[in-house]
C-alpha positions as CSV (number, residue, x, y, z in Angstrom):
1,X,-21.7,-78.4,3.4
2,X,-23.2,-81.0,1.0
3,X,-24.8,-80.0,-2.2
4,X,-26.3,-82.3,-4.8
5,X,-26.3,-81.6,-8.5
6,X,-28.3,-83.6,-11.0
7,X,-26.4,-83.8,-14.2
8,X,-28.5,-86.0,-16.5
9,X,-31.3,-88.6,-16.7
10,X,-31.0,-91.8,-18.6
11,X,-34.4,-93.4,-19.4
12,X,-35.1,-97.1,-19.8
13,X,-35.0,-96.8,-23.6
14,X,-31.3,-97.3,-23.4
15,X,-31.5,-100.1,-20.9
16,X,-34.8,-101.8,-22.0
17,X,-37.1,-99.9,-19.5
18,X,-40.3,-98.1,-20.1
19,X,-41.9,-94.8,-19.0
20,X,-45.3,-95.5,-17.6
21,X,-48.0,-92.9,-17.4
22,X,-51.4,-93.1,-15.6
23,X,-54.5,-92.2,-17.5
24,X,-57.2,-92.8,-14.9
25,X,-57.7,-91.2,-11.5
26,X,-56.4,-94.2,-9.5
27,X,-52.7,-93.7,-8.7
28,X,-50.4,-96.3,-10.4
29,X,-47.9,-96.0,-7.5
30,X,-50.1,-98.4,-5.5
31,X,-49.6,-101.0,-8.2
32,X,-45.9,-100.4,-9.0
33,X,-43.1,-102.1,-7.2
34,X,-40.1,-99.8,-6.8
35,X,-36.4,-100.6,-6.0
36,X,-33.5,-98.2,-5.7
37,X,-29.8,-98.8,-5.9
38,X,-26.8,-96.5,-5.7
39,X,-23.4,-97.0,-7.4
40,X,-20.6,-94.9,-6.1
41,X,-17.6,-93.7,-8.2
42,X,-14.1,-92.7,-7.2
43,X,-13.9,-89.6,-5.0
44,X,-11.6,-86.7,-5.9
45,X,-10.1,-84.0,-3.7
46,X,-9.1,-80.5,-4.6
47,X,-7.2,-78.3,-2.1
48,X,-7.2,-74.5,-2.5
49,X,-5.1,-72.2,-0.3
50,X,-5.7,-68.5,0.1
51,X,-3.5,-66.1,2.1
52,X,-4.2,-62.5,3.2
53,X,-3.6,-59.9,5.8
54,X,-6.2,-58.0,7.9
55,X,-5.9,-54.3,7.0
56,X,-9.1,-52.9,8.4
57,X,-11.7,-53.9,11.1
58,X,-14.9,-52.1,11.9
59,X,-17.3,-54.0,14.2
60,X,-18.2,-57.3,12.4
61,X,-16.7,-56.1,9.1
62,X,-13.2,-56.9,8.0
63,X,-11.1,-56.1,4.9
64,X,-8.4,-58.5,3.8
65,X,-5.5,-57.8,1.5
66,X,-4.8,-60.9,-0.6
67,X,-1.5,-62.1,-1.9
68,X,-2.2,-60.6,-5.3
69,X,-2.7,-57.1,-3.7
70,X,-6.5,-57.1,-4.1
71,X,-8.8,-56.0,-1.2
72,X,-11.7,-58.2,-0.2
73,X,-14.4,-57.1,2.2
74,X,-16.4,-59.4,4.5
75,X,-19.5,-58.0,6.1
76,X,-21.4,-59.3,9.1
77,X,-18.8,-61.9,10.2
78,X,-20.5,-63.9,12.9
79,X,-18.8,-64.1,16.3
80,X,-19.2,-67.9,16.2
81,X,-16.7,-68.1,13.3
82,X,-13.3,-68.8,14.8
83,X,-9.9,-69.5,13.4
84,X,-6.6,-70.6,15.0
85,X,-3.9,-67.9,15.5
86,X,-0.7,-69.2,16.9
87,X,-2.6,-72.2,18.4
88,X,-5.3,-70.1,20.0
89,X,-8.9,-69.6,18.8
90,X,-9.7,-66.1,17.6
91,X,-13.0,-64.5,16.4
92,X,-13.9,-61.2,14.9
93,X,-14.0,-59.5,18.3
94,X,-10.4,-60.1,19.2
95,X,-8.9,-60.1,15.7
96,X,-6.3,-57.4,15.0
97,X,-5.0,-55.4,12.1
98,X,-1.9,-57.0,10.7
99,X,-2.9,-60.6,11.4
100,X,-1.7,-63.0,8.7
101,X,-4.5,-65.5,7.7
102,X,-4.4,-68.6,5.6
103,X,-7.6,-70.3,4.4
104,X,-7.4,-73.9,3.2
105,X,-10.4,-75.3,1.5
106,X,-10.7,-79.1,0.7
107,X,-13.3,-79.8,-1.9
108,X,-14.2,-83.5,-2.1
109,X,-16.3,-84.7,-5.0
110,X,-18.1,-88.0,-4.8
111,X,-20.0,-89.2,-7.9
112,X,-22.8,-91.7,-7.7
113,X,-25.6,-93.1,-9.8
114,X,-29.0,-93.7,-8.3
115,X,-30.9,-96.4,-10.3
116,X,-34.7,-96.6,-9.8
117,X,-36.5,-99.7,-11.1
118,X,-40.3,-99.6,-11.2
119,X,-42.1,-102.8,-12.3
120,X,-45.8,-103.1,-13.2
121,X,-47.8,-106.2,-14.2
122,X,-51.2,-106.7,-15.6
123,X,-53.5,-108.1,-18.4
124,X,-53.9,-106.3,-21.7
125,X,-57.3,-104.9,-21.9
126,X,-56.8,-102.7,-25.0
127,X,-53.7,-101.8,-27.1
128,X,-53.3,-98.9,-29.6
129,X,-49.9,-99.3,-31.3
130,X,-47.4,-97.8,-31.2
131,X,-47.8,-95.6,-28.1
132,X,-50.8,-96.6,-25.9
133,X,-51.9,-99.6,-23.9
134,X,-54.6,-100.2,-21.2
135,X,-53.8,-102.8,-18.6
136,X,-56.1,-104.4,-16.1
137,X,-54.1,-104.4,-12.8
138,X,-54.2,-106.9,-10.0
139,X,-56.9,-104.9,-8.2
140,X,-59.2,-105.1,-11.2
141,X,-58.8,-101.4,-12.2
142,X,-57.8,-100.4,-15.8
143,X,-55.0,-98.0,-16.3
144,X,-53.7,-96.5,-19.4
145,X,-49.9,-96.2,-20.1
146,X,-47.9,-94.4,-22.7
147,X,-45.4,-96.6,-24.4
148,X,-42.1,-95.1,-25.4
149,X,-40.3,-96.0,-28.7
150,X,-38.5,-99.3,-28.5
151,X,-40.4,-100.5,-25.4
152,X,-40.2,-104.2,-24.8
153,X,-42.8,-106.3,-22.9
154,X,-42.3,-109.7,-21.3
155,X,-45.0,-112.3,-22.1
156,X,-44.6,-115.8,-20.8
157,X,-40.9,-115.3,-20.4
158,X,-40.4,-113.9,-23.9
159,X,-39.9,-110.3,-25.0
160,X,-42.1,-108.6,-27.6
161,X,-42.9,-105.1,-28.7
162,X,-46.2,-103.2,-28.7
163,X,-47.3,-104.7,-32.0
164,X,-47.1,-108.2,-30.4
165,X,-49.6,-107.4,-27.7
166,X,-53.0,-108.9,-27.8
167,X,-56.0,-108.5,-25.5
168,X,-55.9,-110.9,-22.6
169,X,-52.2,-111.3,-22.5
170,X,-50.5,-111.1,-19.2
171,X,-47.6,-108.7,-19.5
172,X,-45.0,-107.0,-17.2
173,X,-43.1,-103.8,-17.9
174,X,-40.4,-101.8,-16.2
175,X,-39.4,-98.2,-15.9
176,X,-35.7,-97.8,-15.2
177,X,-34.4,-94.4,-14.3
178,X,-30.7,-93.6,-13.8
179,X,-29.8,-90.3,-12.2
180,X,-26.2,-89.4,-11.9
181,X,-25.5,-87.3,-8.8
182,X,-22.4,-85.5,-7.6
183,X,-22.1,-85.0,-3.9
184,X,-19.7,-82.2,-3.0
185,X,-18.2,-81.7,0.4
186,X,-16.3,-78.6,1.5
187,X,-14.0,-78.5,4.5
188,X,-12.6,-75.1,5.4
189,X,-9.7,-74.5,7.8
190,X,-8.4,-71.0,8.7
191,X,-5.2,-70.4,10.5
192,X,-3.2,-67.3,11.2
193,X,-0.3,-65.5,12.9
194,X,-0.2,-62.5,15.2
195,X,1.2,-59.2,13.6
196,X,4.9,-58.6,14.1
197,X,6.0,-56.1,16.8
198,X,5.9,-52.4,15.8
199,X,8.9,-51.0,14.1
200,X,11.0,-48.2,15.8
201,X,9.8,-44.6,15.5
202,X,11.3,-43.1,12.3
203,X,13.9,-40.3,12.9
204,X,15.2,-41.7,16.2
205,X,18.8,-42.9,15.7
206,X,19.7,-46.3,16.9
207,X,23.1,-46.9,18.2
208,X,24.4,-50.4,17.9
209,X,27.7,-51.2,19.5
210,X,29.4,-54.4,18.6
211,X,32.2,-55.1,21.0
212,X,35.1,-57.2,19.7
213,X,35.6,-60.5,21.5
214,X,38.0,-60.2,24.3
215,X,41.2,-62.3,23.9
216,X,41.6,-65.3,26.0
217,X,44.4,-64.6,28.5
218,X,45.4,-67.3,31.0
219,X,46.5,-65.6,34.3
220,X,47.6,-67.2,37.5
221,X,45.5,-66.3,40.5
222,X,47.5,-64.6,43.4
223,X,46.3,-64.1,46.9
224,X,47.4,-61.0,48.8
225,X,47.1,-61.0,52.6
226,X,46.2,-57.7,54.2
227,X,48.7,-56.4,56.8
228,X,47.8,-56.9,60.4
229,X,48.2,-53.1,61.1
230,X,49.0,-50.0,59.2
231,X,52.6,-49.0,58.7
232,X,54.1,-46.1,60.6
233,X,54.4,-43.1,58.4
234,X,55.0,-40.2,60.9
235,X,56.8,-39.5,64.4
236,X,55.5,-37.8,67.6
237,X,58.2,-35.1,67.7
238,X,56.1,-32.3,66.2
239,X,53.4,-32.9,68.8
240,X,55.9,-32.9,71.7
241,X,57.4,-29.6,70.4
242,X,54.0,-28.0,70.2
243,X,53.1,-29.0,73.7
244,X,56.5,-27.6,75.0
245,X,55.9,-24.3,73.4
246,X,52.4,-24.1,74.9
247,X,53.7,-24.8,78.4
248,X,56.4,-22.2,78.0
249,X,53.9,-19.6,77.0
250,X,51.7,-20.4,80.0
251,X,54.8,-20.2,82.4
252,X,55.7,-16.7,81.0
253,X,52.1,-15.5,81.4
254,X,52.0,-16.6,85.0
255,X,55.4,-14.9,85.8
256,X,54.2,-11.7,84.2
257,X,51.0,-11.7,86.2
258,X,52.9,-12.4,89.5
259,X,55.4,-9.5,88.8
260,X,52.5,-7.0,88.1
261,X,50.7,-8.1,91.3
262,X,53.9,-7.7,93.4
263,X,54.5,-4.1,92.2
264,X,50.8,-3.1,92.9
265,X,51.3,-4.5,96.4
266,X,54.5,-2.4,97.0
267,X,52.8,0.7,95.6
268,X,49.9,0.3,98.0
269,X,52.3,0.0,101.1
270,X,54.2,3.2,100.2
271,X,51.0,5.2,100.1
272,X,50.2,4.2,103.6
C-alpha cells in the first residue's frame, strides 16, 4: 500500500520564482511552459513484529491474545487473506484455536521533492507596483498577474523588480513550486505454528518406568545338539505281569465253566 503525504509547499519567493494569477477569462495554462523534476532522498525501513495466539474463532471473526495479555478482535476477515503455518497456507476457514501467529510489518519511507517550474513570457502592457502587472502574451491576449513580494523579472538578460518595469518591455517570469512528498510502503508477512498436542486428562495417573541399563556381559555361545532318541526311563516288566494275571484269570474262568457243565451232564444222565 502506497500513501502520499504532502508536508509543505515552498514558493518561488525563496528561490526567485513568482506566483502567477490570471485575471481574464482566457486560461494562462495555454501560455505557460511547465517542467517537473523529482529529487529522491534516502529511504528508511522500520520493522515491527507482533505475536499472538488465536483464542476464539466464530465464522470470519477471530480474537487474538497478544504477548502483553491484551485481547484484540478482528471482524470480517476475508477468506483471501492467507498466512503460512508450518510452511502451509492457512486462511480463516481452516484456522484453529491455539495457533501461534507472528505478524511482521516492514515500513519503507521514501522521501522525495517534486519541483514544478512554470515559465511565462510577454510584453508589459500595464504595471501597478508593487503587486499587479498586465502582460500581452504571444497570442496577443492581455492577462493580469499578481506579483508576490520580492519577485524578480528578467529583462534583456538582466534582473529587475516590479518598480523597474515599463510599458513595452519584454519580460519573462517563473513560478517555482517545490512539494516535499513522502512515499510510504507497507509489506506485511504473517507466519504461524500449529497448536501443541492436547495435554493428558487431569486425574489420570501416569506411570513412568525407567529401567536401569543392563550391564554388558560377554558370554560365549554354546551349541547343544538334541539327542537322536529319547532315553529309556521305564521297563516292560509291569506290562508282562499284568498280561500274565489276565491270562490266569481267563484260564480259571474257563475251567470253572467246564466243571459246572460236566456236573449238569452227569445229573441229567442219572435222571434217565
